[in-house]
N, C-alpha and C positions, 0 to 999 in steps of 0.2 A: 347610560346611552351617549354615543360618540358625539362629539361637538360638531356643529357645523362648519364647513371649510369655507373662508372667505376668501382664501388667496391660493391658486395653484401657482406653484413656482419650478419650471422645468429647468433642470441643470444639465448642461451638455458635457460631453466628455472631454472637453478642454477647459473647463471651467470648476476643478477640483480644488476649491479655495473655501475657507469656511468665512473668509470676509469677504465673500462676493456681494456684489452692488443688490443684486436683488432679493438676497436673504437678508441682507441689512434694512430691507423696504417692508418686512413682514414680521408677525409675531408668531412663533413657533407654535403657538397654543391654538392658532386658527388656521394655519397655514398646512398647506401638503406639499412637500418637495418631491418631484416627479424626476427619475433618472432613468433613462432606456437605452439598452444596447440593441441597435437596430441595423438591418441587413443592409439599407441603403448606405449607411455610414461605412460598413465596414468593408462593401464591394463596389462602392462608384467606382473606384479604381482598385487595383490588386494589390492593396496594402500588404507590407510583409508581415507574416505571421507573428513577428515578434512585436511588432507596433500595435498590432490588434490586440495579443496577449496583454501587453502593458498596460493600456488603455483600458480594457474589460477589467481586469485584476484591480488597478487603480481605482476605478468606478466603486466596484464593488468594497472596497477597504473603505473609501470615502461615504460611501451611503451609511457604512457604520460607525464613523467618526461625527457624521451628520445627526445620527440618533443618540450619539454620546453626548452630543451637544444641545439635545433637548428637541431637535426636529423629528418629525414624522414623515417617512420617506416611503414612496412608491417605488418598488424597484422591478423593472421589467427584463430579464433576462431574455438573451438572444434565442435560447430555445423553448421559451414559453409558448405553447401552442397557441396562445391567443393575439402572439405579437403580431402586430401590424405590417411591421418592417421599416416604419418611417416614423420621423419626428411627429410630424403632423397627425398621421393615425394614433399615435400613444398620446397626443395631448387630446386628442376627441375622445378617446376612451376614457382617460383620467377625468374630462370633462363630465361626461356621462355618469361615472361614479360617484363625483363628488358634488357636480353642480355649483362650482366656486363662483363668486361674484365678481372676480376679476383673475387676469393672469399676469405674473411678473417675471419678466426675465431678462438677466444680463445680454447686452446686444452678443449676436455671434461673432466669431471671428472671420467669418467668411461670407461673400456676397451671396453665395447659393444658399446658406442657411438662412440668411436675414432675410431673402425672398420669399421663403417658407415664413417665417417669423411675422412679415408685413401683411400675409395674408389671415392670420389667426381671428384677428378682431371680427372681420367681417363674417367669416366662416362659423366662429363659435359665438357670436351674437355677445360677446361681453367684452368690457373693455381689455387692452393689452398695455401694459405699461413696461416699456424695454428701457432698461436702466443701461447708463455707459457702462464701458468695462473700466472701473478704476483701478486695475492692476497694471495699468500702462501710466506713464508719467505724463505723456503727451496725449489730450484728448483729439478728437478728429478736428476740433474748433481750433486748438492752440496749433495744429499742424499746417491747417489752412490759413492761418492768421501769418503763420512764418514764412510760408510759401507766397504768400500774396505779392505779386510785385517783381517776385524775383524772375530774372533771366533762365538762372540755372538753379537747379533744388541740391546743390551739393551736401553732402552728408556733414563734412567737417564742420560747416558752419551752423548746422542745427545742432550738432554734438555740442558746440560750444555753449549753445542756448540751454542745452540739457544740463550742462556742468554748471553754469550759472544758476539754474531751477532748482537743482537739488544740493548743491553745495558741494557735490563730490569732488575732491582733490583740487579744492580753491583756498586761496590766501586772500580773503576780503574778495576783490573783484578781479584778481589776477591769477591765473591758473599754478598751481603747485610746480616748483621748479622753472618757472618762466616759459615754459612752451605747452600748449594745448596738446601735442601729439608726439610720441616719442617713437612712431611706427620705424624709422630708419635704425633702430636699435633691436627691432625685433625679425631680423631676416638672417640669423643664424642658422647654417647646417647643423644638425646634431651630431656629433661622434659618438661613435657605439661605446666607448668603453666608459661612457656615463652610467650612473645607476640612475634607472626609471621608475618612479613610482607606478603602480597601477591600480585602477579604480577599485572601490570595494564591489566585492559580487554577493548577491542575496540569495540565499538558498529560498525557491520557492514555499509558499507554507500550504495548507489545505486549498485554501481559497485559489491561489493561485494554480496550484495544480489541476483542480477543476476546471479552470479556464484553460489551460494548455491542451487538456484533453479535448475541450470543445474546439479550440481554433484548430487544432490537428486533424479534429474529423472533418470541418466546415470550411477551412481556409488551407488546408495543407498544400493546396494547389499554385497557390501565391508564390510569387518569386522570395525567396530568401529561406534561412534554415530556423526552425523553431527551436531545436535542439539547443541545449547550453543556456537557455534563458535564465539571466540572473539580473535583472532591472531591479531596482526599488520600486516598490508599488503602494508605499504610504509615506504621507509626508516625513513622518519619524525618520525613515531609511533614506528618503531624498535628502534630508538634512544631515544625515550621518556621511553621505556622500558628498554634499558641499563640504563638511567639515575636513572629510580627508582631502579633498584639493586643496582646501585652502592650506591645510598644514603642511602636505606632503609635494605638491606640486606646482602651487602659484608662483614660488620664488624663480623658477625656471621658464614659467610659462610663455613670458614675454621674448626671452632670447630665441626661445626655439619653436615659437608658434606656427612659423610657416613650414617647419623641416617634415620630412618624410624618410621613414626606415623601413627596409623590408620586414616583411611579419612581424612589425609592431604598431598596432593600430592605433594606441592611444598616446603614446608620447607623454606630454604634459599638459593634455588637455584636460578640462574639467568634465565630460561628458554630462554635463547638468542640462543642457539644452532641451531633452525630452521632457524633464521635470518643470523646466520654466515653462513651456509652452503648454503644459495640460494644467498647470495651477498648481502642482504640489509644492514648488517652491516661489518665493516672492522675490522678483528681479531687484527691486531697490534695497530690500534687506540684505541681497547677497552682495550688492555693490558698496554697500556700508560696512560689510564684514571686511570685504577686500581691502577698503581705504584703511579700515582699522588695523589691519595687518602692516601696511605700509606707514601707518603714523607710529606703529609701535617699534619700526626698526625690523621686522620680519621679513618683508620682500622689497625689491627695489621697484624705483617709481616706473621704471618701463613695463614692469609687469603689471601693476595696479592699474596704470594708465591704458595699457592695451586691453586688459580684460573689461574695466569699465566701459571703456569705449565700444566693445563688443555688444553691451547689454543697454545701455542708455544711449548711445549713439546709434550704430547700425541697426539693432533690433527694433528700436522705436521709429527710426527715419523709413525702413522700409515698409513697416506697419502704415505710417502715414502716406508712403508714396501708394500703396495698394488701394486704401480707401478713397483716396483723393482723384486717382486717376478712373474709378469707376470698373464696374462688371467687365467691360471688354478688354481691360489691360492684358489679361493674360493671353489673348489672341493676335497681339500684334507681332508682325513679323518683318522688321524692317529691311533685313538684309534678303527677303523672299526665298529663305531656306526651306527646302521640301523633302530632303533626302530622309528615309526611315533610318534611327537607330541599327545599329547593326544588331543581330540577335544574339550575341555574346554580352551584350549589356545585362542582361539576365541570367548568365550562367558564368560569366567570368573567366570563360575559355578562350583566351586569345594569348597569342606568343609575345604580344606588346607589355612586357614587366609591368610597366607604371600602372598600365589600366588592370591587367590580372590583379594586381595586389590592392588597389583602390576597390575595383568591383566585389573582389573576392572577400573583401573584409566587411563591406556593406552588405552582402548576402548574409554573412556569418554573423553580425552585429547589429545591423539595422543601422550602423553608424559609420561615417568617415569625415576626417575635420575639415576646415573650411578651405583648406588650400588644396587637399585631393579633391573636393568638389568644383571648386574654380578652375584649377591649372593642370588638372589630369582628365577628370570625366566631362567636363564643362568644356574646356580648352578643345579637346578632341572631338567633342559633339560641335563645336562651332566651326572648326576648320574642315571638317568633312562635310559642312551643310546641312546639317540634320535640322528637321523641321523644331522650331522652338517649342510647340505645343506637345510635340511627342516627348520632347527633353523635359519639359516641366512634368508632363506624367510620369515619368519615370523617376525622378526626383519625389515626388509625392508618394509614389509607390514604396520606394526602398528604404526611407530613412526615418528613425522613430519620433524624429522632432519636427517632420513635415506636415506643415497646414498651408493652406492656399494663400494666406495674408503674408506669410514670411516665406514661402517657398517661390511664389511668382515673381517679385522683383528682383529675389536671387537671381534666380536661373534666367528669366527672360531678360531683366535689365543688367544685371551685373555680369553673368555667365555667358549669354549669349548675344547680347548688344540688340535684341530684338525690339527695344522701344527706341532706337536710334539715338541714345545718347541722353535719354531724359534722366536716367539714373549713374552711369558710368559715362566718364568723359573721352573713353576710347575702348575698343574692342580688347579684353583683356585675353588676347592671343599672342602665343609663345611658341617657338623652335622647342628642340629638345632640350637646349640649353638651358633653359631654367629649371627644368626637372633634374638634369643633372647637377646644377649647381645646390639644389636644395634637398637632393636624395642621394640613398645610396642605389637607386632603382636601375640606373643606367649599367651599371656593372653587372647586374645579374640578368642584362638583356640579349637575345640573340643579335638585335641589332646596333649598330654602332651609330651613337651618338655624334660623332664626328663627322660622318659623311651625309652628304645630301642627295646624291644619286648612286644607282647602284644597289644589286640584290640585298645589301646587308644595312642599307643606310636607314637610318632612324626615320621611320615615315612622319614624324613630327616636322622635321625640317624642309621638306618639300611641299607638306601640305600648309604650313605657315605661309609660304611664298604664293602659293597657288591660292590660298584665301586672300591675301591682298592682291594680288593681281586681278581675280575674277570679281573681287566687289571695290575695285577701283571707282566706278561711275558713284558709289553711294559714300566711299569712304576717302576718298582721295583729297577732300579738302579738310578733312580732320588735322588740326595742328600737332596733336599729339604722335600722328603717323607720320609726319613731313620725314623724318629721319628714315625710317624704314622705306618709305617710297623712293628715296634718293638713292640708297642703299640699292636697291631694285633696279632702279634706271641706270647704275652703274655697269650692272651686269651686260655681257653682251648679248645678241638675240640668240645665238646657240647655248649660251648657259642659261638663258631663261627658257627658251624651248625643252629642254633636257630635264629643268626642275618640274616643269608643267607635266610633261610626259611621264616624270616619275610619279606625280602626283595623280595623275588619271589612272596609271597602273596599278597602283595602290586601291584608289577608290573602286575601279573596276571589279576587284576582288575583295572587297571590303569585308563580306560577311565568311569568307573562308579561314576562319580562325584568326582573323584581325592581320593579316599579312598576305601575302601572293600566294597565288595557287598554282 
């Protein structure tokens, strides 16, 4: 006779951790775990097929790991004829099957999903215990306490608190090496003659191959390429990827983390964010491994600090901003930008080489590193005045590590300045000079990065000045833009008019392959 079920534990697709807070609150002998592949989550935006395949395959393997750990798991596949297509619908079916006394769930990562969970107690007529997500270092209350009374919520100061809280790279109450941040050492362009490591590649097993066939049939029309899928889909393989990065790439990560090279999508980056964000890897354990490599003399301080800052600083900070600012945060549009993204953001077919490279590898791998996202695709979208809601949707679609809690602040706040400076102290706008300095892209482009006007001029140059000019009513008092505006004002009216006409000509023909028609 089957034991009565007193606890139903829904586990979501980004909660693939055996030490989840909801699991800690229940007894495997009298609990039932529920895992669900649902159409609503796979298609509320057109997620990259590799992202969907990664999550479904990782979920199926995680269900096996839970069973091996003693849990009984109800697993609903997306092709189950009885599948309702939604989280709430599947919880309803599980409640009808098992009649649990209570539901225990770890808080969702997004406002959208938390709104569903908030309705469950009324809908199902039994207690719903929503547990905090203890995989993060700062709770919502911790972040709110840090933010209270501050005029500016700058990541650097939050990061210092996280260093003190974790003890990472600390000597007593002082930072290792005497400085908190070594970012100025981490801006070297990458020479091509260096030996670059490649991340590990994992051949799909039978479970993953089944998922790939399913995703190809159901989501093959989504942007991105499914062929060549080689993500890790188990914790063991994600740990192998982590160890490979620590042993072979971390030492040079600091120096070259902002660099870009043609046909080199990975460089010295970890490619671990998809695994951190779905729960296969633990962020604090990863940071402790990075620190251990530094303490052992195997990696320099600028590399260890730069990587740790991305995890306990930036990652925790954007989560805090997302939850503190509320569900309407992703809709903000400080610059009143309304232009649609060019259609070639979904194909990569543009004669702007930097964008073709960043978008092309995104479609191939569901991955691009942070400078490609911020200073190529994001910078261009902001310069043309693209609607930040559409820009966010694109990032959410195409990257395997994208969830709204991390994507919205990064794109809206950091990349598009859509929150008016809450997150970033200035817009991250630049001409072609920055891309030329940090990459070899410009040498492969049909446009000339040194020219501002004319048929061969790099579009970033005129678009940059046009962005500043048309947004002066909103940005003119920003102290960090004082020098660019002084430089603009030094230009004579004829020069200014020529630049703005150049920008207009480009914008008027923007969807014609990324250049002039």
